[in-house]
Backbone as a chain_set.jsonl record, in Angstrom:
{"seq": "MDKLFKIETFLPKEALENIKNALYELGLGKVGNYDCCLSWYEINSSWKPVSGANPYLGKVGEIEFAPEFKLEFQCREEDLKNAVEAIKKNHPYEEVCINVISLIKV", "coords": {"N": [[26.619, 18.369, 20.382], [29.071, 15.945, 19.741], [31.735, 15.061, 21.909], [35.067, 15.059, 20.889], [38.015, 13.067, 20.408], [41.505, 12.454, 19.807], [43.062, 9.519, 19.089], [46.118, 7.951, 19.444], [48.593, 5.552, 18.694], [51.463, 3.406, 18.952], [53.145, 1.001, 17.067], [54.445, -2.229, 15.918], [55.24, -2.98, 12.499], [54.134, -5.469, 11.682], [51.816, -5.683, 13.189], [50.051, -3.836, 12.265], [47.943, -4.295, 10.282], [46.116, -6.028, 11.624], [45.288, -4.425, 13.808], [44.227, -2.166, 12.488], [42.085, -3.452, 11.102], [40.534, -4.376, 13.27], [39.675, -1.969, 14.332], [38.24, -0.953, 12.138], [36.174, -2.861, 12.027], [34.712, -2.161, 14.258], [33.619, 0.146, 13.418], [35.0, 2.493, 13.729], [36.863, 5.633, 13.484], [35.382, 7.714, 12.4], [34.568, 10.539, 10.502], [32.622, 13.075, 10.01], [30.598, 12.41, 7.254], [32.048, 10.158, 6.645], [33.671, 7.031, 7.278], [36.094, 4.761, 8.75], [38.413, 6.306, 8.745], [41.571, 6.473, 9.158], [44.957, 7.199, 9.991], [48.335, 6.431, 9.303], [51.83, 6.121, 9.721], [55.336, 5.614, 9.149], [57.716, 5.7, 11.743], [60.624, 6.422, 13.789], [61.763, 4.824, 16.688], [62.73, 4.521, 20.155], [63.497, 2.508, 23.039], [63.989, 1.159, 26.357], [63.97, -1.772, 27.862], [63.431, -2.553, 31.247], [64.336, -4.151, 34.384], [62.242, -6.906, 35.011], [60.686, -6.623, 32.783], [59.211, -8.008, 29.818], [60.102, -7.953, 26.923], [58.786, -7.391, 23.619], [60.454, -6.831, 21.559], [63.918, -6.454, 21.648], [66.298, -6.334, 24.427], [66.411, -6.784, 27.955], [67.699, -4.107, 29.813], [69.078, -2.96, 27.695], [69.199, -0.349, 25.278], [66.904, -0.15, 22.69], [66.583, 0.438, 19.245], [64.337, 1.04, 16.691], [62.252, 0.838, 13.752], [58.845, 1.857, 13.81], [55.264, 2.0, 13.52], [53.085, 4.793, 13.634], [49.824, 5.101, 14.481], [46.804, 6.836, 14.047], [43.657, 8.405, 14.837], [40.413, 10.01, 14.805], [38.048, 9.985, 17.472], [34.899, 9.45, 18.944], [33.642, 10.325, 22.192], [31.969, 8.344, 23.328], [32.916, 6.072, 22.092], [35.449, 5.602, 22.985], [36.281, 3.657, 24.992], [35.849, 1.169, 23.686], [37.579, 1.486, 21.504], [40.159, 1.7, 22.682], [40.27, -0.811, 23.98], [40.18, -2.512, 21.711], [42.609, -1.887, 20.446], [44.472, -2.68, 22.433], [43.866, -5.421, 22.631], [44.72, -6.418, 20.165], [47.364, -5.793, 19.959], [50.839, -6.475, 20.084], [52.684, -5.696, 22.039], [53.977, -5.726, 25.401], [53.592, -3.52, 27.085], [51.437, -1.117, 26.099], [51.503, 1.876, 24.387], [49.153, 4.264, 24.36], [47.831, 7.177, 23.388], [45.4, 9.52, 24.317], [43.835, 12.257, 23.239], [42.198, 15.231, 23.845], [40.08, 16.945, 21.601], [39.377, 20.075, 19.971], [36.569, 21.133, 18.393], [36.455, 22.736, 15.325]], "CA": [[27.819, 18.038, 19.626], [29.882, 14.918, 20.37], [33.113, 15.399, 22.269], [35.987, 14.293, 20.071], [39.36, 12.806, 20.87], [42.405, 11.824, 18.866], [43.777, 8.372, 19.66], [47.33, 7.576, 18.699], [49.345, 4.439, 19.281], [52.692, 3.045, 18.26], [53.102, -0.466, 16.898], [55.315, -2.797, 14.896], [54.592, -3.114, 11.178], [53.373, -6.727, 11.565], [50.546, -5.562, 13.905], [49.232, -2.782, 11.663], [46.694, -4.766, 9.62], [45.174, -6.548, 12.628], [44.745, -3.314, 14.573], [43.318, -1.415, 11.575], [40.864, -4.225, 10.848], [39.744, -4.396, 14.495], [39.024, -0.648, 14.436], [37.239, -0.886, 11.076], [35.038, -3.696, 12.395], [33.943, -1.431, 15.255], [33.079, 1.346, 12.799], [35.696, 3.67, 14.272], [37.489, 6.493, 12.526], [34.322, 8.471, 11.745], [34.749, 11.988, 10.325], [31.456, 13.516, 9.241], [29.94, 11.354, 6.479], [33.033, 9.135, 6.291], [34.186, 6.192, 8.342], [37.366, 4.105, 8.455], [39.416, 7.359, 8.511], [42.735, 6.255, 9.983], [46.231, 7.599, 9.393], [49.521, 5.733, 9.855], [53.085, 6.421, 9.03], [56.511, 5.025, 9.796], [58.542, 6.574, 12.589], [61.738, 5.759, 14.447], [61.53, 4.835, 18.115], [63.693, 3.851, 21.053], [63.025, 2.102, 24.354], [64.918, 0.34, 27.107], [63.301, -2.621, 28.832], [64.087, -2.615, 32.543], [64.135, -5.377, 35.135], [60.858, -7.333, 35.121], [60.037, -6.489, 31.472], [59.224, -9.126, 28.873], [59.944, -7.144, 25.691], [58.463, -7.96, 22.31], [61.672, -6.639, 20.778], [64.994, -5.872, 22.474], [66.759, -7.072, 25.604], [66.378, -6.045, 29.236], [68.94, -3.361, 30.096], [69.698, -2.418, 26.481], [68.345, 0.539, 24.495], [66.538, -0.679, 21.388], [66.188, 1.423, 18.233], [63.666, 0.288, 15.642], [61.12, 1.501, 13.104], [57.503, 1.5, 14.223], [54.225, 2.822, 12.884], [52.184, 5.557, 14.465], [48.454, 5.04, 13.965], [45.993, 7.812, 14.721], [42.314, 8.615, 14.321], [39.458, 10.708, 15.669], [37.157, 9.074, 18.176], [33.885, 10.075, 19.798], [33.799, 9.932, 23.597], [31.268, 7.086, 23.615], [33.627, 4.971, 21.473], [36.816, 5.524, 23.536], [36.573, 2.399, 25.677], [35.966, 0.087, 22.676], [38.764, 1.724, 20.733], [41.321, 1.334, 23.49], [40.255, -2.272, 24.14], [40.521, -3.153, 20.438], [44.035, -1.721, 20.241], [45.195, -3.535, 23.369], [43.622, -6.831, 22.311], [45.392, -6.776, 18.926], [48.72, -5.243, 20.013], [51.753, -7.481, 20.643], [53.581, -5.207, 23.074], [53.642, -5.934, 26.814], [53.083, -2.207, 27.522], [50.966, -0.438, 24.879], [51.373, 3.315, 24.512], [47.955, 4.793, 23.697], [47.593, 8.575, 23.794], [44.063, 9.991, 24.06], [43.996, 13.712, 23.26], [40.934, 15.951, 23.628], [40.112, 17.842, 20.434], [38.43, 21.17, 19.927], [35.901, 21.159, 17.084], [36.53, 24.074, 14.691]], "C": [[28.624, 16.985, 20.413], [31.256, 15.465, 20.742], [34.046, 14.477, 21.512], [37.36, 14.193, 20.698], [40.188, 12.296, 19.713], [43.073, 10.705, 19.651], [44.992, 8.111, 18.787], [48.019, 6.459, 19.464], [50.521, 4.119, 18.4], [52.814, 1.535, 18.211], [54.088, -0.939, 15.847], [54.522, -3.01, 13.612], [53.689, -4.354, 11.104], [52.042, -6.665, 12.301], [49.572, -4.589, 13.254], [47.906, -3.271, 11.093], [45.67, -5.257, 10.642], [44.524, -5.415, 13.41], [43.8, -2.485, 13.701], [42.024, -2.167, 11.383], [39.978, -4.268, 12.079], [39.002, -3.059, 14.653], [37.955, -0.492, 13.355], [35.969, -1.667, 11.454], [34.142, -3.035, 13.433], [33.322, -0.151, 14.697], [33.748, 2.619, 13.297], [36.389, 4.43, 13.154], [36.473, 7.294, 11.739], [34.704, 9.948, 11.7], [33.618, 12.44, 9.424], [30.768, 12.36, 8.568], [30.882, 10.276, 6.009], [33.341, 8.274, 7.498], [35.467, 5.533, 7.869], [38.482, 5.125, 8.154], [40.542, 7.207, 9.532], [43.95, 6.778, 9.248], [47.336, 6.809, 10.053], [50.725, 6.089, 9.032], [54.239, 5.872, 9.841], [57.262, 6.092, 10.578], [59.721, 5.76, 13.098], [61.536, 5.907, 15.957], [62.679, 4.213, 18.878], [63.004, 3.528, 22.36], [64.062, 1.221, 25.024], [64.131, -0.496, 28.113], [64.111, -2.687, 30.127], [63.743, -3.912, 33.252], [62.634, -5.68, 35.312], [60.111, -7.267, 33.789], [60.178, -7.795, 30.686], [59.032, -8.523, 27.482], [59.631, -7.984, 24.456], [59.701, -7.922, 21.423], [62.699, -5.97, 21.68], [65.296, -6.767, 23.66], [66.731, -6.173, 26.83], [67.741, -5.402, 29.462], [69.609, -2.727, 28.897], [68.706, -1.5, 25.757], [68.142, -0.052, 23.118], [66.131, 0.483, 20.488], [65.557, 0.665, 17.096], [62.588, 1.143, 15.004], [59.815, 0.981, 13.723], [56.531, 2.269, 13.337], [53.462, 3.569, 13.953], [50.832, 5.507, 13.763], [47.612, 6.014, 14.749], [44.647, 7.979, 14.02], [41.49, 9.397, 15.307], [38.487, 9.691, 16.255], [36.161, 9.855, 19.009], [34.041, 9.528, 21.23], [33.148, 8.6, 23.882], [31.964, 5.873, 22.993], [35.032, 4.748, 22.064], [37.129, 4.163, 24.14], [36.747, 1.27, 24.677], [37.206, 0.242, 21.831], [40.016, 1.289, 21.449], [41.395, -0.19, 23.682], [40.64, -2.991, 22.873], [42.003, -3.063, 20.142], [44.814, -2.68, 21.154], [45.05, -5.017, 23.032], [44.454, -7.3, 21.107], [46.851, -6.33, 18.864], [49.661, -6.269, 20.649], [52.628, -7.026, 21.801], [53.049, -5.487, 24.483], [53.012, -4.65, 27.393], [52.715, -1.437, 26.257], [50.829, 1.051, 25.172], [50.162, 3.75, 23.679], [47.727, 6.175, 24.254], [46.157, 8.946, 23.377], [44.085, 11.508, 24.307], [42.651, 14.358, 22.948], [41.084, 16.925, 22.464], [39.076, 18.957, 20.583], [37.866, 21.238, 18.52], [35.927, 22.59, 16.547], [35.633, 24.154, 13.486]], "O": [[28.825, 17.133, 21.619], [31.861, 16.229, 19.99], [33.85, 13.262, 21.49], [37.812, 15.087, 21.412], [39.647, 11.766, 18.744], [43.588, 10.924, 20.748], [44.903, 8.058, 17.561], [48.028, 6.424, 20.695], [50.568, 4.516, 17.235], [52.606, 0.864, 19.221], [54.519, -0.167, 14.991], [53.305, -3.193, 13.634], [52.602, -4.294, 10.529], [51.192, -7.524, 12.066], [48.405, -4.521, 13.64], [46.856, -2.708, 11.401], [44.486, -4.936, 10.537], [43.317, -5.451, 13.65], [42.698, -2.142, 14.13], [40.952, -1.572, 11.492], [38.756, -4.203, 11.941], [37.84, -3.033, 15.06], [36.879, 0.043, 13.624], [34.849, -1.204, 11.235], [32.944, -3.314, 13.486], [32.594, 0.552, 15.398], [33.144, 3.692, 13.292], [36.494, 3.946, 12.027], [36.662, 7.536, 10.547], [35.106, 10.534, 12.705], [33.651, 12.215, 8.214], [30.381, 11.406, 9.242], [30.565, 9.545, 5.071], [33.276, 8.752, 8.631], [35.884, 5.719, 6.726], [39.396, 4.825, 7.385], [40.469, 7.749, 10.635], [43.974, 6.8, 8.017], [47.274, 6.545, 11.254], [50.651, 6.324, 7.826], [54.139, 5.689, 11.054], [57.417, 7.228, 10.13], [59.803, 4.555, 12.864], [61.183, 6.982, 16.441], [63.493, 3.476, 18.322], [62.041, 4.192, 22.746], [64.904, 0.614, 24.363], [63.67, 0.036, 29.123], [65.329, -2.858, 30.098], [62.93, -4.691, 32.754], [61.862, -4.81, 35.713], [59.009, -7.803, 33.68], [61.123, -8.563, 30.868], [57.935, -8.573, 26.926], [60.125, -9.097, 24.275], [59.964, -8.841, 20.649], [62.377, -5.023, 22.397], [64.658, -7.798, 23.874], [66.991, -4.972, 26.753], [68.784, -6.041, 29.327], [70.608, -2.025, 29.05], [67.525, -1.826, 25.634], [69.108, -0.416, 22.449], [65.424, 1.395, 20.916], [66.165, -0.268, 16.571], [62.067, 2.065, 15.631], [59.713, -0.185, 14.103], [56.937, 3.085, 12.51], [53.221, 3.049, 15.042], [50.725, 5.837, 12.582], [47.676, 6.038, 15.978], [44.501, 7.742, 12.821], [41.808, 9.454, 16.495], [38.151, 8.685, 15.629], [36.526, 10.807, 19.698], [34.512, 8.409, 21.433], [33.717, 7.789, 24.613], [31.626, 4.741, 23.341], [35.721, 3.803, 21.679], [38.161, 3.575, 23.817], [37.69, 0.486, 24.794], [37.834, -0.753, 21.468], [40.847, 0.581, 20.88], [42.467, -0.781, 23.558], [41.358, -3.989, 22.932], [42.604, -4.018, 19.651], [45.702, -3.4, 20.697], [46.012, -5.777, 23.139], [44.846, -8.466, 21.048], [47.5, -6.475, 17.829], [49.307, -6.875, 21.66], [53.246, -7.85, 22.476], [51.841, -5.485, 24.722], [52.011, -4.713, 28.107], [53.583, -1.138, 25.436], [50.12, 1.442, 26.1], [50.154, 3.617, 22.456], [47.462, 6.339, 25.445], [45.754, 8.716, 22.237], [44.32, 11.971, 25.423], [42.039, 14.073, 21.919], [42.083, 17.637, 22.357], [38.045, 18.791, 21.235], [38.618, 21.387, 17.557], [35.487, 23.527, 17.213], [35.569, 25.195, 12.833]]}, "num_chains": 1, "name": "protein.A"}
């Protein structure tokens, strides 16, 4: 049985299509006999760029509040590296938050 993970990342609306398409092209988001199984939804986020940051949105030293999208999908262990690379390559943020969570198959 393949070890499964959930990958989740946070991104601005304008990056959603590029990141989804990059993951689709790699054949990611497989669940049983289905592929391209991704979920995304709008959330509210905050962050504060500190000295040395080059923020995509916001100003150094100020807390920024903005809508973002959370994108998540299941990923097999052998696809993790490609998935993370595809997200980073297509993501506009200087620091990309990518959470990789081990799943238990039920």
